[in-house]
N, C-alpha and C positions, 0 to 999 in steps of 0.2 A: 470562595468556592465551597459548596456543600459536599461533605464526604459521606457517601452511602456505602453500604456493604459491597455493592457492585458498581454503581454507575451514578455520576452526577453530571448535569449538563447546563449549558448556557446559550441563549439564542437571540442576538439583536436583529433589527428590521431591515428590509431591502432599501438601501439608500446608497448614493454615491455614483461614481463613474466607472468602477470596475467591479467584478463579481465579489472580490474579497470585501470591498466597501459596501456592496449591495447586500451581501448576506448578513443576516443576524447571527448571533453566536450562542451556542449552547455548551456548557461545560459538564463533564462527566467523570466520576471516579469509578474505576472498573476493576473487579476481580474476574467475574464471569457473568454472562447473561444467557438465560435460556429463552431466546427469541427465535421464532421460526426463520430459517434462512431464506434469502431472496433468490429468485432465478438468476442464472448467469447473465452477464451483460449482453446486449444485442446492439447492432449485428456483430457477429464475431469476425474480426479481421476483414471487414467489408472493404474490398478494393485494395487491401494492403499491398498486394503484389502487382497492382496495375500501373504503378509509376505515375507519370504526369509531373508537370512543373509545379513548384511550390511558391506560394505567396503572391501578392499583387492581385490584379484582376483575373477573373476566370480565363483559363486558356481552353479553347474549344477545339476538339479534334475536327479534321476535315470531314465533310458530309459522308463520303463513302465509308468512313469508319463507324457511322452511327446506325448501321443496319440492324443492330440488336434492338434499337429503340423504335425504328420505323423501317419497314421493308422498302425495297426500291420503288414500288408503285406508290406507296404512301408518301415517300420523300419527294417524289416528282410532283405530286398533287399538293404538297403542303405549302408551297410558295415560300415567301421570304421568312427569314428568322424573326422571332418575336422576342420582345424584351421580357426578362424574368428578374425579379428582385427577391432575394432570400434574406430573411432575418430570423433570429432565434431569441427566445425569452427563457429566463430561468424557470419561471412558473407561469401559469395561465394569466395571473394578475400582475406578474412582475414586469420590470422594465426590459427593454431590448438589451441584450448582452453587448457591451461596447467594444470588446476586444477579446482576442484569444480563441476565436472560433475557427475551426478548419472545416471547409465545405468540400464535399465531393458529390458529383452528379454522375449517375450511371444509366446506361440503357436498361430498359425494363425487363428484357429477356436475356436469359443466360445463354452462353455459347455452348459448344459441344463439350467443353471441359467443365461446365457448370459454373462458370465465372460471369459476372456482370461486367460489361465493357465500361471502363472509365471514360466519361465524355468530357468532364471539366472539373477543375478544382480551384479553390481560392482560400486565402487566409484573411480576406476582408471581412469585418464584422457584418456589414451589409453588403452582400455580394450581388453584383449585376452581371447578367449573362444574356446572350442572344442564342436562342434555340429554335429549330423548326417545330411546328405544332406536333404534338405527340405525347406519349407517356414515358416518364423517366422515374428513376429512384434517386432521392436526394438524402444525403447523410450529413449530419452535423456532429462534430466532436468538440467538447470543451474540457480539456484535460482528459480524465477518464470517464467523464459523463458523455453520453452519446445517444443519438436517436436517428432513426431513418423513417422515411415516409414516401408515398408515391407523389409524383409531381406531374400534373396534367397541364401541358402548354397549349393554349388556344390562341387564335388570332386576337391581337390587341395586347394590352398590358397584363402581365401576370405577376401576382404577389403571393409569396408563400412564407408563412411564419411557422417555425417548429418550436414546440414547447418541450424543453429538455427535462423539466421537473428535476433540476439539478440542485444539489447541496454540496457541502464540502466537509472534510474531516481533518482535524488537526490533533495530533497525538502527543502525549507525554507520559512519563512514568515516575513513580516514587516507590520507596520501600514502606511497607506497613509501619504506621506510626509517623508518617509524613517526613521520613528522612529523604532528602533530595538525592538524585542520581546524576552523575556526570553525563551530560547529553551525548558526549562523544562515545560512550559505551553502550548507547541504546540504538536499536534499529527495529523497524516494524514491517510486517508483511500483512497485506490486506487481501482478503479473499471474498468471492461471491460463491454461493452454493445453492444447488437445487434441493428439493425435498429429499430425494433419494440418491444424491450424488456426492462425490468427494468435493471438498472446497476447491474452487477454481481460482488460481492466483490472478489478481487484478494488477497489483504493483508490489514490488519487493524492495527491501532496504530503504524504507522511508525514514527520514531523519526526524527527530523530535521537533515539533512546531511547524513542520512543513505542511502547507495547505494542499490537500488532495481533492480535486473536484470529482464528484461522483454522482451518478443517478441516485435519486431518493430510493431508500430501501434499507435492508439489514445486511451488514457486512461482518464477516468474521475477521478479527484482528488478532495478531500474535505479536506480543512485545518480547524482544530478546535483549537481555541485559548481559553483556559480556559474551563469551564464546563457549560456555559450558552448558549447564542445565537450568539456568534461571530464565524461565519463560512464563508468560501469562497469556491466556487466550480469553477472548470475550466476543460476544455478538453485540454490535453497536448499530443503532438505527440512525440513518442520515435522513433528515427531513428536507423537502424542497425549500429553497430560499434561506437556508440556515447553515451556518458553520457549526458543526458539533466539535467541541473541544473536549477530548476524553483523556483522563488520567488513569492509567492501569497501575495497580498496586502489586508489587512483587513481595512474596514471602521468601526473602533471600537476604544474603548479606555478603559484603566483601570480606575476604579472609586473607590474613597475612601469615605466611608460614616462616618459621625460623628453626634451624637446627643449632642448639646452644649447648655448651658444657655445663652451665649453671643457669638457673631461672633468671631471666632478665639480662642475660649475657649477650655478647656480640654474636651476630649471625655468622655461622661457619660457611665459607665459600666452597665452590666446586661440589655441590650436592646434587645428586640425581633424585628428583622428587616424583612420586606417584600418589595420586589421590583416588581412592575407590569408594563407591557408594556401599550401602548396606547389603547389596546383592553381589558384591565383588566385582562390579563393572568399573573399569578404569574411566574416570571422569577427566583427569588432568595429568599431564606429564610436563616436566620442566627441568632444566639443568641450570643451576645458579645458586646464589646465596640467599635471596630474600624474595621468593615469588609471592605475587598477589593475584588472587582469583576471586570470581563471584560464584557462589554456590547457593542452590535452592535449600530451603529449610529441610533438615534431615540429619541422619547419622552417617558418619564417614570414617575411613581409616586413612591416615597419611603414612607413607613409607618413604624414609630418607636413606639413600645409599651413599656412603662416603668411603671410597676405596673398596676394601673387601668387607666392610661392616654394614649392617642394616639396622636402622633405628625406626621404630614405628609407634604410633599411638592412635587410639580412637578419639574422636571429637564430635561434638554436636553443633550444627549451625542453627542459630535462632534468628528470625528476621529482625532487622533493626540496624543498629550502628555497626561499623566495621569491628571485627574481632581478631585478636592475635592468637595463633596456635603455635606454641613452642614445643619442639621435640627435644627432650633432654637426653644427651648421650649417656649420662651416668645412670639413668633410670631405665631407658628403653633399649640399651645396647644388646645386640645378639650377633651371632656370626652370620655369614652370608646365606646360610642354608636354613635358618630358623628365625623365629620371631621372639623378641624379648618381652 
């Protein structure tokens, strides 16, 4: 993997029987990218509250419930239901997606509440449905990649293929200098954003290495290491038909705190710990003998309270290997109302 200041990528070709196998791979090393943000995903929550049965063949509502697609006169003149076959492709030249598609078909007109009526749904990769002639709205979702389009049903056979222009994103993180990070301490949030809008969350708490299917475009990603202030943000481009594997690099380190009576001594138990940043903001609090935390690069003060006494010291976090910070009682002792 090539390490760049901000991004490195890897992209294999569309092959195989599932999208992960179909997608090629791109790897990336990321601190931050100044790439124009993409529009928020569409459609938003289309039909999410409309219910309907899940999985298997399409389940079609009774004709009287389809009056948002065709009015009563049109329905009476439409005659028998017509066969409709729905398929989806990753990209225009890509293969048909073999599994994992969720289909929904809606009436083309909104009701008084502004909602489209759900007509049918299926999780079959190639979905087959019978519908009266008329106009509908069809929506396909593959993970967090989605697309919607109009569907015109006419007498005879009807085939509709949607092009998702889908890719995928797989994330990991390391410390500057290529120090690995325990995957259990990492989580990611993925956002889409408009040009003049706040980032819109797409998916939160993604695990390292998890493959997230997305529409092609630029996404804002935040890597969180631990629970304090070690975060990295970057804008990452997802290409259609490709898995982008991105590594975000943290300028941070794991810090081990000890209150000791002599340098290198045993950690003293029952200590009330507080860590503050250079502006006096409390970053971390803990009660115990030997706390371990992750902190972003910078200057800090650690305060250790033991009974009625307070011990403190300043320290600097540098990105890289874990570092030990010892607070010596003999050097930093003070009373509870002052600093040593």
